[in-house]
Structure formats: C-alpha cells, structure tokens
N, C-alpha and C positions, 0 to 999 in steps of 0.2 A: 449505714448498708453500702454492702459496695456494690455500686452500677457499675464497672468497666466492663464486663462482658456484656448490659444488657444492649436493643437494639430498636430503634423504630422500625415496624412495618406492618404492613397488610396483611389482615391473615381471614381466612373464609371456612364455610364446611365444605372439604374433603382438601383442601389444601394440603401434600402432604402424600398425599393416596394416590396420586398419579397411576395411572398403567404404564406396564410395562408393553408399547407398542409393539406391532408385530410388524417385521418390514417385510412388506408386500412385494411383490413386483409387478412391473406396470405389461400390460398388453396391447401391441396394436391393435388397434381396428379399421381397415384399410379402406373399408368404405366411409369411413368418416374423416379420412388424411386426405388432403389436397394439396394441388401444387407437386414444387422442388420438395422431392424425399429429403435429400440434403441439406436443409434448410436448416434443422437443429430445434424449430419450434417447438411446444408441445402442449394439447389441448389434453387434459387430463379427467375424464369423467367420475368420481368416485369419491367417497369421506376426504376430507382436504387433512386431515389430523393425520392419517393413514397415509392420505396421494405424499403430505411434509416428508413419512417418515419412507414415505419409500424412493425420495429422491437424496435422502441425507448420503449416501451412501456413494454415489458421484456427482453429488455435487455441493458438499458442506464445504462453504469457505468462498464458494465460485459465484454468490449472486449479485449482481453490485446493486443494483435499487429494490426493496418490493415496497409496492404499492398495495396498501389492504381497506376495504370498505366491510369490514363485519360488520351484523346486524347490528341496531344499535341500541336494544335491549329498551325501545319505548314502550310498550306494551300497545303502540298500534297492530295490524292484521296489514297486513300484504299479499297481494295475489298468489307471489312465491315465496316470502319469507313469512313464518310465524315470529313477528318480533316479540316473544314475551316469555325471556326466561326468569326465573329467580335468579336475584343480583348476586346469589354467590356459585350459584351453577354458570351466570354468562362468567365470571371471574374466574372459573375455575376452566372452562372451556377456552377462554382466553388466553388463559395463562400458559395450556398447554402447548398450544400452538402457536406462543410470541418465541417459544424457549426452543421449541424447533424450527423458525426463523432467523433466530440470531444463528442456530450454529449453520445456516445454510448460508448467511450474509459472508459475503468478500469485506477481509479487513481493513482496506476501503470504503464498506456498502454504507448506505443509509436505509431504515427504514421507517414509513410513512403508514402514521394510521390516522383514517376519517372518521372520527366519532362525532356527536353531539355531545350535548352537557351532562346525560343522561348517565354516562360510564366515563366519560374521557379523564374527570380527575383522578381516579381511580386506577385506568387503564396507563394512568401515568408512575402512579404508584409502581403498577406492576411494571409497567419497562424499565425505571430504575433500578430496582430490585436484579432486571436479567443484563441489563445492559451498562449500568454505573451512573448515576447522576450527571456525574462527570459530561456523558458524553449524550445528556439531552441536549439536542442543539437548538429547536424552539418549538414554538406551538402557532403553524400558519392558521388566522383566522378568515374565514370565506364565507363570503355575503352568498348565500345558497337561496335566499326568497324574499318576499317584499310583504310588506305589510298590507295584503288585499284580501280582498273577496270573504271567505272561508272566516280569516282571522279575525278581520274587525266587526262581524257581526256576531262574533260569540259575547256571550252573556258573561263567561265567565272574567272575572278582576284577575287580570292575568297584565306582564311585561311579556308580550308578545316576542317570539321568539325566529330569528331569518338568519344563525348563524351558524355555521359548524366549525368542529377545529382537524387537522393534522398534526399530528403531534410527530417531530422528526428526530428520531434518534440515528449516530454513526458510530460502526463497530468499535474505532478507533480513530487517534487522534490525523490517521493517514488520510482520513477521508478529506474530498477535497471537490467542493462547493463551485459550480459556471454561474457566473453571476446573472440576472436577467433584469432586460431596461427596458420600459415603456415609453411609448410616444409622450411627451409636453403638449400639451393643448393648449396650454397657458404660459405666458413670458414668467418667469421669475425675474421681479421689482430689483432683487438683490444686485444683478448685473445691470450696474447703474455707469462703471465706470469706464472710457475708453483708454490706450495706452495708443501713441502714435511708435513711428522706429525712433526716435527721438527720448521714447522712454518719460513722456510730460503727460499725466494725466491730464484725461479731459471730462466734460460731461458726456455719456452718450448722447443725451438728447440734443446737446448740442451740436454731436457733430452728423446724428442726423438730422439736425434740420439746416445745417452747412449744404450737406449730399442732395439734399431735397427727396427726401426718406421721410420725411413727416413735416407739417405745419408748424408753426411758434405755438398753436394753441392747443397742440395734439400729446394725452396724457400718454403718458406710459405707462399701460397697469397691466392687466392678467387676460387680457384679451388680445393685445397685438402679436402676435405668432398668431394671427387670423388675417393680419393684412403682409400680403406677397413679398413685395418689394421691402417693407421691414424684415421678413422671414428671409427673403435671400441675403438684406444685407449682412443682416448676424452670423447668418452660416458660414457667409465666406471671410467676415472677419472674425470667427471663433479665437484667434486668439492674441486680438488687440481687446477684447472686451473684460473684464474683468468685476469680480465683487472682492469685499475684504472680510476677512475672516480673521479670528484670536489662535488660530492654531499655525503659531510662528515658536520655531525655539528660541531658548532667553539669549544666545548670542548673537542672533539676528534682530530679534525684537533690541537691546538695548543700544544693535546700532543705528538700525534704523531710529530710535529713538532721536539721538542723537545727530543725526543728519537730518530733522525736519524737511518734508517736504520737497524731499529727493527720494526717487526708485533705486532701492539699493538690492541687489542681484546675490544671492547666496545658493551656496551645491546643498541640498539635503542630505540626509544618511542614504538615499538611496542613488545617489550622484547623479540628479537631476536640479536642472536650473529653476530657481523660482523665483521671485519676487516681493519685496517688501515695500511698503509706504506708510511710513506716520505710524511706527510697532506695529501695523499689521502684515497679515499676508495678504497678496493680492493673487485673489483664484482664479484661471482664465475660464473661461464659457466653455474653452473646447473637452473638458471633462466634462461639463453636460450636455455632450454632442457625442452618441453611441450605435452601436447597430442594435436594434429593434429587433424583435419578432423571436421566434421559435427554431432553435437546433440548428443553427446555420443560414435558413433562408431569411436571412437578415435587410435591412436597409440603415441606413446612416440617417437619423434626426435627434430633436430635443431631446430629453429625454429622461428618464429616474430613474432610479434603482427599483425593482421592486424590493419590496420589504415583506412583512410579516400580516398585513390586510389585504384581500384580498376581495375587491368589491364590485368586481369590472368584470367576471365571466355569469356570462349568460346562463340560468338554470332552467328557463321557461319554455327553451324550444329542442331539448334533448329527449325527447321519450321515445322520438321514432327518429334520433341520430343511428346511422348506420342501417336503416333499414328495418328497424328491430324494434320493437314496440315490450314497452319494460319500464311500466310506469311507478313513481315517489321512490324510486331508489336510487335511477341510472345518476350517472355523473358526467359530466363534458366533458368530449373528447377536448379542449382544451384545458381543461383543471390537471386531468393527467400527464398533460404535454408538457406543463410547467414543470411536473415535480422528475419526469424522467429528462427535461433539461438540463435542470440544476443538479444533477446528482446519477448521472448519466452521460456515458459519450455510445457513439454509432457501434456497430458489433458487440456491448456490454448486452449481460445477460441479465433480464427484467423477471420481474415474480410476482405474482397475483393468483393468491390463494381462495379468495372469495371473490370470481370473476364476475361472477353474473349476468349479464349480457355481452360480457369478453367485451368494453372497453380498452382495459389496458391491454390487451393483448394484442388489441388496432391499433391503438395509437403508437405503441412501443413497435410494430410491423413496418407499422408509416413512416415509423422516424430510424431504422437499419436499426432498432436492436432486435438482440432476438430475445424470444420470450416464451413464458413456461405460466402456463393459466389452467386452475384445478377448480372444479365445478360439480358440484354434488347432484345439483335438480335436474331433471328432463330438461330442463333449458340449453344444459351441453351441448345437445344435439341440436334443440329445437331453437335456441338462437344465438349460444357461442358460434355454431358451426357455419352456417348460413353467413354468419356477421364476416367469419374470419377467411370464408371464401369468397365474398363478396371485395373484399377490401384485396387479395390477392390478384382478384381479377380489375383491379383499378376504380373501385369506388370511389365515389368524391364529394362526399358528405366530410361532417365535421373539418378538422384539422388537414386535410387531402392538398388544397389548391395551396395551404399556408406551408405545406411542405414539400410542396414539388412533388406529390404524389403519383406514379404513374403504373402501380400495382408491379407482381412478381413474389418471387420467395414462396413458401408453400409452409403444410404445418402436417404433421404424426398426431393422430386423435387415439389417445388409449387409455384403456379399463382398469382397474386395482383388479388382481387376479382375486378368487375368493379366499376367505382363511385358509390357510393350507391344511390344518386338525379340526375336526369337529368331533363333536360325539355321536357315537352309537346309537339305537335305540337303547341299550344295556349301560351307558355311561361310560363307557371306552374311549379316548380317544384314537380315531382314528385318522389316516389320510386321505382327505376330499378328494372323491371320485372326479374332479372336475380335472385335477388335473394330469395333464398326460406325462410320459418319461421327461421333457424337454421343460416340461413347467418346473416340474419338480428338480432337477436338477438346477434349474435357476433360483428357485427358492432355496433347497439347500446351500448353495452357494453366498447369497444373502444372508444368511442365517447364521452364515457359521464368520463372514466377513471376508470370503471371498467375491471376485468379478467373475462373475459368469462369460468366458469367453474358449468358447466350443472349441479346439485345434481342426484343422481338417483333417490331421492325416492318424493321431492318435488318442483313440478314444475315451479314457481315461483322462486326457488332459481337460476336464469341459470348465474349467477355474483357476485363478491362480489368487496367491495373494502376496504371492512377490513374485520375481522374477524364478524360481527354482520350488516355491511352493505349493500345489496343487491337488485339487478337491475334486472328486469321480463320486457320485452319487447315481445308484444299480439299484434295480427292483429283484433283480437275481440273488439267487446263493451265492454268497462265494466260497470256492473251497480252494482250497493248500495248491493245488493243481495251474489255478487260474489268479491268484495273487502269485504263483511262482511267474506265471508266464509276465506277469504288470510288472515285476522287480528283475527281469530280465531286460525290459527294455528300459529303465528308467537310468538314467544318469545319475554316478557318481554321488553326487552335492543335491538332487532331487530327494525331497518329503514329495509322501502323500496321503492324503484322509481320505479312507474311504466309507461313505455312507451308505448303507444298505441294511434290508429289514433284517436278511439272517447271513449268518456263515457259521462254519466249523470252526469251531471253539479251539482247533489249533491255529490259526490264524489270527487269534488278536496276538499270539510272542513268537510268532514266525519271526518277523524282522520289526522288532521294537522301536529302532529308531530309525528307520526309513518310512512304513509305511503304518499309521494308524487307523482303525478300522471300530467304526462306531454304527450300532445299531438305533433304524427309524421306526416309528416316532420316537423313540426313550431317549435319544440326542436332543430330543425338545420340548424336553417337559421342564416347565419352569422357566423358559428363557424369553418369553411373553405371555401375553392374551390373547390367546388362539377362541374363534369362534363368534368373534362382535365384528359386524361391516360397518356398526353406527356410532360414531363420537359424533352427531352433527352440531352442530349450533347454529338453531332452529330452522332449521330446515325442514317442509312438510313431507317433502315427498320420500320418505325413508324407504331402503331398499324391502324387497319382497321377501318374507319369509319364509324359510328352505327349512322342514320336514328334518327330524334328525334321522330315518329311517333315507328320504334319497339322499343323504350323504354316507351311506357305509358304500363303502369302497373297498378294492381287494388287488392289488397286483401280481402278476404270472410272472414267468420268464420271457414268454409270450409277446409281452407287451411293449417291448423297449429296441431298439436299434441300436448297440452303441454307436455306431457309424453314422447312422444317419439322424443326427441332432441337428436341430435347426434353430438359431437367435431368434428370439422370441422380440428383439426389439429389431428384425426385417433388413437387418445393416450386413 
C-alpha cells in the first residue's frame, strides 16, 4: 500500500466548508472616538471574523504582534460570554479566524493564543497546519489561580487546575525575540569563585571574610542577597566573581587541562574574551546582572531570564483593573505587557480580535504601540471605550507607573457596515438601503480589490488598484454621452472599471480596452456570502435581526452627488 501522499491532520464537522466572507467597510462613529485623531489606533465594534476580513486589504502583512484570548470552550457560562460551543463548532470558528490572522501578521510577527487545557492541544494542531510546525516557538505555562476557596471544597475527585497556556507562533524565521529578565531575590550559590587582577582563583567566601563583608561562620546560601553589604560587594565586583561550567570549546578545554591550576584566557567565536580553569569555563557574574522591567523602563539588578513558566503574575486583583469590572476572564495588564515586550517594539502594530474589556489595547497604548481591537459585545462601548478613554487621559492603574505612562494619543471607534446585499421579500438580492452613495462606492472598491481614495477634483476617480487603474461606482444610468465625457478626461495610459445599476447597451463596447462596465448587484453574485452578520464565537449579544422588507431599497439619479463624495474614514 502506497502511503506516500497520506498526511496526518485534524478533522472536524464543517472543515473545508468555510464561507466566502464579505469584505465589509468600516464606518467611524465619531461620538465614541477620542483623543488624537491621527494616532492610527482602531477600536472596532462588530463580529470579529468579518472585522478581520475588513482589515485584510489594508493591513495584510503589517501586524507585528497578535494576542488573542478566545473563549476556552469550558462549558462555563460567564456574564458576557456563553462559553459552551460544541467541539467541532469551536474548531471550525477558531480555524477561520486563525487563517485571517495569519494573513494579517507581518513576516517577522508573532501570534499568541491564550487557552486552557480544554482546547489548547487541538488549537496547536490547527496552528501547526496554518503556520507550519517549524514556526511553533513555545507554549508559555501561566499560573492563573491558586488551589483555594471553592476549588478545595469541591467533592469531585480531580486534580485542581491552576494554569493556562499561551501558544506562540512566528510567521517566519525573521522573528526576533526581546529577552525579558526578572529580578533574582536569591543568591545563586554556583557563583563561588573570586578572581583577582592577577588571575588567581580564590574562594568567594574567603574574600568576603577578608573584606569584612561577612563573618567566618556566615553561610552563603540562597537568602544572601537580602544582606545589603553582600549585595553591594557582589554588584560592584561582578567581573571578578565566577561560576564554572562545562561549556568550553574542545581546544580550550584541552589546553586548560594541560595547564592545571592556571587560568587560561581564550577568544570565543564571537570574538569575546573568556576564561578557563582546569578544563571548565569560568562564567562571570556580570552575565547575571541585566536590565529588569518591561519595555525599556528598567533598572540593573541581579537577574534571571524569563522562560516558559510564569508563576509570578497576580491574577487575583485584576477584576477592576482599568476602572472596568470584567470578572472571570480578564487578563492582567502585566501579562499582556510581557507578550508585547517580547515580540514588539515601540511604534509596532498590535492586534487583539477578542478584546473583551480592552486590556490588550490599554497596554499597547501605554507602551507606545499602535493597536487595533475588535469586540462584538456591547461592552465595546460600555467597557472598552471608557477604559481606553481613561488611558488617553492618563489613567494610573495596571502597568502605568512601570512604564511611566502620563496619558496622550487617541483612537477612532468603528462599526462594521451592514451587508452590502440583502434579499427582498421576493427572494431577490438588492442593495441595502443603509448604504449611501459614498458607502456604496467604498464597498464596491473593496469588493473589486481597489483602495477607496476619492480624488478631490475628478469625480470618477473614486479608488485605484494601481497608479493608472481606477474604479467608479454610481447609481446613475450610464449613457454613451457620459462615457464619452469620462473617456475624454482619461490619460492615454489610464484604465477604468465602472460599477453601475444600468447602462446603455452601446457602452459595453464603446472603449473595450480602456473602460469596463459592470452592473450591480450582478457583479457581486457568487463573490462571497452576503446577508450574514454573525459569525460569532460564543458571544451572547447577537445583532438584532432586520426583516427583509426593511432592507428593500433602490437608488435614483438624485441620490448621489459625484463631486461631493466623503471619505468614510474621516481623513
């Protein structure tokens, strides 16, 4: 039997039947925008899958760090999330979102997915299939609770869960990780050798006794850093205090063994001077003194490298962080700050498509990142907006003091436009009456792969896909005379797509190499799934259903003034 073409994969009900998403436009809601309008930060209220699709045209390959904290699918019901989706449905919905997130991520970007044991292992297989197994970086284990209270009183015989996972995936090997160091509050007893200027190894304890730092009966142990004199001496003599390790090149080891009890100096492959003694490398204490803190707001201290087990972040006092109550699923600002410190820098673009109470956006804002946050529930307005408004005003909770946050910046609030097409009461697809001419022009530009950038002077140049290729959307009846007038204004190397409701039959062959005319809504049939507003992942607050007869609309020639098109993004 030939198994050459077989592959191992995870499958579920609905896999391979993903819908063609409608690329919606975003509409600013000025009453919920705040601060500097040029900040570039975006708070989006709407279904997160449709919102991600809406971002794809302008932001594909531009997001440096994505942190998402999707519903865990545990079966527990929270105030804002109904976290109980059948397993296949959960996989299908998360798979669709991860595929769009992959497209948005920059070549050197990183995705962080925060889950618990219920789905994390399945999610890893999904991520492997999208990002490739070689691009799996690690899984951070986070202690997010303690075995106390109701957990201990439960009669169920089980192992108490106190952790969650953060899956980390890179887009490519171009990713660079910013290491984070934590203060070390206990002395590493392996550093037990002191070497003076004559390269003579001595006992560290003996040197400390000679210098009256400790008494002869003092034991150097894990608590020694609590002594100020000991701490100061070691800090000031960091280049003279060593531990020995086996990490030694073969040639240096051989020479060192042949010259026992003599410190041997050698240059490593990075052109750095090192020391060897009796076949072992002498590793200086200076390597264990690093800048500790988050995102540049650091101090020098005895330190240890932050690895893949995080048990030092307080989850117990975050319910009211940012002045917003969001029980049960809120993540601490310090947790998100670590992710952003490791995988982004100031000015980079950060995304969270499960924004919740707004933690990721708040942290990104305070850390000088640009951000996009997406949230479907009404708490986009009741929670995210007031929290981020307070951040702009200089709110001092969470990481504010740690990063010296004083306020500033701003954000714009957007909602998803309704579906461009809806069925009337007879089952016919019609343009939604909620679309004004400018919205229709922007939507058609996005549908056809053009960028909506209306020209200030030439009404038919509403959008372009290249420097010479334009689109014009109108509800007017296109006549030969009108087409001739447009053609006369076109430069010899320019081309134009006209999307309209109707046109004279002679127009289609009038300028076949220069001007293409297509009819709407026929131009849109089969392109994507219209009329669906909810691809939600466990969100209780679904959009209000609009009856078909409320959507019926038609456009007349008086509905549009081609010379007064407005930019939907307020720019």
